[in-house]
DRENVOBA-834297 format. One line per 10 residues: number of its first residue (from 1); for each residue x, y, z of C-alpha. Coordinates in steps of 0.05 Angstrom, whole numbers, plus 32768, in hexadecimal, padded with zeros to 4 digits. Example, Ala and Ser with C-alpha at 12.3 -4.5 7.8 and 13.67 -1.06 7.14 Angstrom:
<pts>
1) 80F6 7FA6 809C ~ 8111 7FEB 808F $
</pts>
This chain:
<pts>
1) 86CD 8D5D 85AD ~ 8703 8D66 8578 ~ 8747 8D4B 8590 ~ 876C 8D87 8575 ~ 873C 8DB7 8598 ~ 8743 8D91 85DA ~ 878F 8D95 85D6 ~ 878B 8DE0 85C9 ~ 875D 8DEB 8605 ~ 878D 8DC3 8631 $
11) 87C8 8DEC 861A ~ 87A1 8E2C 8625 ~ 8793 8E19 866D ~ 87DC 8E07 867A ~ 87F4 8E49 865C ~ 87C3 8E71 8685 ~ 87DC 8E50 86C4 ~ 8824 8E5D 86B1 ~ 8816 8EA5 869F ~ 87FC 8EB3 86E5 $
21) 8844 8EB0 86FE ~ 8869 8EC2 86BE ~ 886C 8EFF 8690 ~ 888B 8EDC 8655 ~ 8877 8F02 8617 ~ 887E 8EC5 85EB ~ 884C 8E9D 8614 ~ 881B 8ED7 8615 ~ 881F 8EDC 85C9 ~ 8815 8E92 85C2 $
31) 87D7 8E96 85EF ~ 87B9 8ECD 85C5 ~ 87C6 8EA7 8585 ~ 87A7 8E68 85A0 ~ 876A 8E8C 85B9 ~ 8760 8EAD 8575 ~ 8767 8E6B 8552 ~ 8736 8E4B 8582 ~ 8703 8E81 8575 ~ 870A 8E77 852A $
41) 86FD 8E2D 8532 ~ 86BE 8E3A 855A ~ 86A4 8E6B 8526 ~ 86AE 8E3E 84EB ~ 866C 8E37 84C6 ~ 8656 8DF2 84AE ~ 8643 8DE6 8466 ~ 85FF 8DC8 8458 ~ 85C4 8DEA 8436 ~ 85E0 8DFD 83F2 $
51) 8611 8DC3 83EF ~ 85E6 8D8A 8409 ~ 859C 8D9C 8411 ~ 8590 8DC1 83D0 ~ 85B4 8D8C 83A8 ~ 8580 8D59 83C0 ~ 8543 8D83 83B0 ~ 8513 8D66 837D ~ 8502 8D95 8343 ~ 84C1 8DA7 8366 $
61) 84E4 8DB5 83A8 ~ 8518 8DE1 8385 ~ 84E1 8E08 8363 ~ 84BA 8E10 83A4 ~ 84F6 8E2B 83CB ~ 8519 8E55 8396 ~ 84DB 8E6B 836E ~ 84FB 8E55 832C ~ 850A 8E11 830E ~ 854D 8DEE 8315 $
71) 8555 8DEB 82C9 ~ 854B 8E37 82C6 ~ 857E 8E41 82FE ~ 85B1 8E17 82D9 ~ 85A3 8E3B 8297 ~ 85AC 8E7F 82B9 ~ 85EB 8E67 82DD ~ 860A 8E53 829B ~ 85F9 8E98 827D ~ 8616 8EC4 82B4 $
81) 8649 8E98 82D9 ~ 8685 8EB5 82B3 ~ 8673 8EFB 82CC ~ 866A 8EE9 8315 ~ 86A7 8EFD 833D ~ 86C3 8ED0 8373 ~ 86D7 8EE5 83B9 ~ 8717 8F0D 83BF ~ 875C 8EEE 83C9 ~ 8767 8ED2 840E $
91) 871F 8EBE 841A ~ 86FD 8E7C 840A ~ 86DD 8E7D 83C5 ~ 8691 8E74 83C3 ~ 867B 8E4A 8388 ~ 8655 8E72 8354 ~ 8618 8E44 8359 ~ 8615 8E50 83A4 ~ 861A 8E9B 8399 ~ 85E1 8E9A 8367 $
101) 85B7 8E6D 8394 ~ 85C2 8E9C 83CF ~ 85AF 8ED9 83A5 ~ 8570 8EBA 838A ~ 855C 8EA4 83D0 ~ 8566 8EEC 83E8 ~ 853C 8F08 83B0 ~ 8504 8ED5 83B5 ~ 84FD 8ED7 8401 ~ 84F8 8F0B 8438 $
111) 8529 8EEB 8469 ~ 855B 8F18 848C ~ 85A4 8F19 8476 ~ 85B5 8EF6 84B6 ~ 8585 8EBD 84A7 ~ 859F 8EB6 8461 ~ 85E7 8EB7 8479 ~ 85D8 8E7E 84AA ~ 85B3 8E56 8475 ~ 85ED 8E5A 8444 $
121) 8625 8E58 8478 ~ 8644 8E9A 8465 ~ 864E 8EDF 8486 ~ 8616 8F12 8481 ~ 8643 8F42 845B ~ 8651 8F0A 8429 ~ 8606 8F02 841C ~ 8602 8F4C 840C ~ 8641 8F50 83E2 ~ 8632 8F12 83B8 $
131) 85EA 8F25 83AC ~ 85FB 8F6C 8396 ~ 8632 8F51 8369 ~ 8602 8F21 8347 ~ 85CC 8F56 8340 ~ 85FF 8F82 831E ~ 8612 8F48 82F0 ~ 85C9 8F3E 82DE ~ 85BE 8F88 82CF ~ 85FC 8F8B 82A3 $
141) 85E3 8F4C 827F ~ 859E 8F6A 8274 ~ 85A1 8F6C 8227 ~ 85A3 8F1F 8228 ~ 8560 8F1D 824C ~ 853C 8F5F 823E ~ 8535 8F77 81F6 ~ 8505 8F9D 81C9 ~ 84E0 8F6F 8198 ~ 84FB 8F6D 8151 $
151) 84F0 8F43 8112 ~ 84C0 8F08 8119 ~ 84B5 8F18 8162 ~ 848D 8F55 8150 ~ 8458 8F2C 812B ~ 8455 8EF9 8163 ~ 8449 8F30 8197 ~ 8414 8F53 816E ~ 83EF 8F11 8165 ~ 83F9 8EFE 81AE $
161) 83D9 8F3E 81C7 ~ 83A1 8F38 8194 ~ 8390 8EF3 81AD ~ 8383 8F0F 81F3 ~ 8348 8F3B 81E2 ~ 834D 8F51 819A ~ 8375 8F92 81A2 ~ 839D 8F9C 8162 ~ 83E6 8FB0 8155 ~ 8400 8FB0 819D $
171) 844C 8FAD 81A6 ~ 8449 8FAF 81F2 ~ 8424 8FC5 8231 ~ 8444 8FF7 8260 ~ 8439 8FFD 82AB ~ 845B 9007 82EC ~ 845E 8FF3 8335 ~ 847A 900F 8375 ~ 84AF 8FEA 839D ~ 84AA 8FFB 83E8 $
181) 84EF 900C 8405 ~ 850E 9020 8446 ~ 850F 906B 8452 ~ 8551 9083 8434 ~ 8580 90A8 8464 ~ 858A 90E1 8432 ~ 854F 9104 8412 ~ 8519 90D5 842E ~ 84E0 9104 841B ~ 84F1 90FC 83D2 $
191) 84DF 90B3 83D6 ~ 849F 90BD 83FD ~ 845C 90AB 83DF ~ 8428 90C3 8410 ~ 8439 90CB 845A ~ 8452 9086 846E ~ 8471 9063 8432 ~ 84B0 9068 8409 ~ 84B4 904D 83C2 ~ 84DE 9045 8385 $
201) 84B9 903E 8342 ~ 84C2 9008 830E ~ 84A6 9014 82C8 ~ 84A6 8FDB 8296 ~ 848B 8FC9 8252 ~ 847A 8F80 8247 ~ 8462 8F54 820F ~ 8426 8F25 820D ~ 844B 8EF1 8236 ~ 845C 8F21 826E $
211) 84A6 8F26 825A ~ 84C3 8F6B 8266 ~ 84DD 8F8B 8226 ~ 84F2 8FCB 8248 ~ 8500 8FDD 8291 ~ 8508 9021 82B0 ~ 8518 9028 82FB ~ 852D 9062 8325 ~ 84F4 9094 832D ~ 84DF 909D 8375 $
221) 84A1 90B1 839C ~ 845E 90C8 8380 ~ 846F 90D4 8336 ~ 843B 90D1 82FE ~ 8441 9098 82CD ~ 8448 90C8 8292 ~ 8480 90ED 82B5 ~ 84A5 90AC 82C1 ~ 849C 9098 8279 ~ 84B4 90DB 825F $
231) 84F4 90D3 8287 ~ 8500 908B 8270 ~ 8530 907A 8238 ~ 84FC 9054 8211 ~ 84D2 9094 8209 ~ 850A 90B9 81E5 ~ 851E 907C 81BC ~ 84D6 9073 81A3 ~ 84D4 90BB 818D ~ 8518 90B6 816B $
241) 850A 9074 8146 ~ 84BF 9068 813D ~ 84C8 9030 810B ~ 84F5 9007 8139 ~ 84CC 900E 8178 ~ 8486 900F 815C ~ 848D 8FE9 811A ~ 8451 8FDA 80EE ~ 8429 9013 810D ~ 8429 8FF0 8151 $
251) 841E 9013 8193 ~ 8425 900B 81DE ~ 83EA 9004 820C ~ 83EC 902E 824B ~ 83B9 903E 8281 ~ 839D 9082 828F ~ 83DE 9099 82AF ~ 83FE 90A0 826A ~ 83F4 90D3 8233 ~ 83CC 90BF 81F6 $
261) 83F7 90C0 81B7 ~ 83FB 909B 8175 ~ 842B 906A 8195 ~ 8408 9065 81D9 ~ 83C0 9050 81DE ~ 839D 9061 8220 ~ 8354 9056 8233 ~ 831D 9089 822A ~ 8310 90B4 8268 ~ 82D9 9091 828F $
271) 82A5 90C7 8285 ~ 8264 90BC 825C ~ 8282 9088 822F ~ 8261 9071 81F0 ~ 8257 9027 81E4 ~ 8292 9026 81B4 ~ 82BF 904A 81E6 ~ 82AA 901C 821F ~ 82BA 8FDF 81F6 ~ 82FD 8FFC 81E3 $
281) 830D 9008 822D ~ 82F9 8FC1 8240 ~ 8325 8FA1 820A ~ 835E 8FD1 821A ~ 8359 8FC0 8265 ~ 8359 8F75 8259 ~ 8396 8F7A 822C ~ 83BB 8FAB 8259 ~ 83B0 8F7D 8295 ~ 83ED 8F55 827D $
291) 8417 8F8D 829D ~ 83F8 8F84 82E1 ~ 8400 8F39 82DC ~ 844A 8F40 82CA ~ 8456 8F6C 8307 ~ 842D 8F3C 8332 ~ 845A 8F03 831C ~ 8498 8F2D 8328 ~ 8486 8F3C 8370 ~ 8468 8EF7 837C $
301) 84AA 8ED5 8368 ~ 84DB 8F09 8383 ~ 84BC 8F17 83C6 ~ 84F6 8F43 83DD ~ 84D5 8F79 83B2 ~ 849B 8F7C 83E2 ~ 84C9 8FA6 840E ~ 8511 8FB6 83FD ~ 8534 8FC1 8440 ~ 8575 8FDF 8426 $
311) 85A0 9016 8442 ~ 85C2 9025 83FF ~ 858D 904A 83D7 ~ 85BA 904B 839A ~ 85B9 8FFF 8396 ~ 856D 8FF7 839B ~ 8563 9000 8350 ~ 8598 8FCB 8343 ~ 8574 8F97 836E ~ 8530 8FA9 8350 $
321) 854C 8FA6 8309 ~ 856C 8F62 8317 ~ 8529 8F47 832E ~ 8508 8F5F 82ED ~ 853E 8F3C 82C5 ~ 8535 8EFB 82EC ~ 84EA 8F01 82E0 ~ 84F9 8F02 8295 ~ 8526 8EC5 829D ~ 84ED 8E9E 82BD $
331) 84BB 8EB5 8288 ~ 84EA 8EA6 824E ~ 84F7 8E61 826B ~ 84AC 8E54 8275 ~ 84B5 8E47 82BF ~ 8475 8E35 82E5 ~ 8452 8E74 82FD ~ 8451 8E87 8346 ~ 8417 8EA5 836B ~ 840B 8EEE 8357 $
341) 841C 8F22 838A ~ 83E9 8F59 8395 ~ 840A 8F99 837D ~ 83EC 8FC3 83B5 ~ 83F7 9003 838D ~ 83C9 9028 83BE ~ 83E4 906C 83AC ~ 83B5 9096 8381 ~ 83C6 9092 8338 ~ 83D5 90D4 8315 $
351) 83AD 90D3 82D4 ~ 83C7 90F6 8296 ~ 839D 9125 826C ~ 83D2 912C 8235 ~ 83BE 9116 81F0 ~ 83CF 9122 81A7 ~ 83A0 9127 816D ~ 83C3 90EB 814C ~ 83B6 90C4 818B ~ 836D 90D8 818E $
361) 8362 90C5 8146 ~ 8385 9082 814C ~ 835E 906F 818B ~ 831C 9080 816A ~ 8330 9057 812D ~ 8341 901A 8157 ~ 8302 9022 8180 ~ 82D8 9020 8141 ~ 82FC 8FE1 812A ~ 82EF 8FBE 816C $
</pts>
């Protein structure tokens, strides 16, 4: 036992004996101070995992535990470290690399806050505070990692999509997924999708590599894909600046939940299809599948998204958005893929019957080419 601690215990016993026959206020104060100090010594958390164990991980071990490579972690740390705030004055500062490690562990695992606090030798509240802070930093840094294709990238993306199945002039594929969440305290029925589940929706457009080029988060419950798209910023921006967002007569590919327009190609309704229409649908589906794969990778890597158990409903979009940004970081850095998570979007999809004549004509034209 620590010599200093033994001396304190001995002094405590002596003071307690003396206090039985004395009402000296100074001695009582000293006893209380010593007891408090003793409790603090007992509660002191040892360092270990982040400081010692992680440092000894091989590249493969780091990848296995944190779901991204060590080189990607170090690259990201360099990018966002200046924006990561330290602990407040009067508290021990947590190194920024430990804060980022702790946050990534939280997002890539489903451990409780208590388990994560014990692993990283910090308080539970510290886990929450540091993780939310870093998620906010990632969201504010989004333009570094999420951007609409311009210049030479446009040609690369068009060619990349064409190489998949032959579909021409695609600038991106659009899709969505539901993130299960804890029933919010206020307005829980608004988040309900069916009778038992609560969701927040993520809509994203991705390129041929599965990198998100636009992210929209915030709609809740059973909302149609076209309704989500209509409320998203990218929808109004595409209408306002067609040349910027659909250059070279390009278009998005969406499933049957979206309206058919000149800039959004959807499949033919699956009713008495001609051979040409059936072939169009098959090639469309194979190309559009990139969206499902991107969301499968997202949830496979950031397993916290399988169920976000958070009391603060206003912070749920921040955490989901941060995961999407980290997904892009891993894709941009060509990190090894993880196993795909099944999306389990068991809710019935709400198909759209909206279409424009320009959209009908363009789809027929492409179908004839294919």
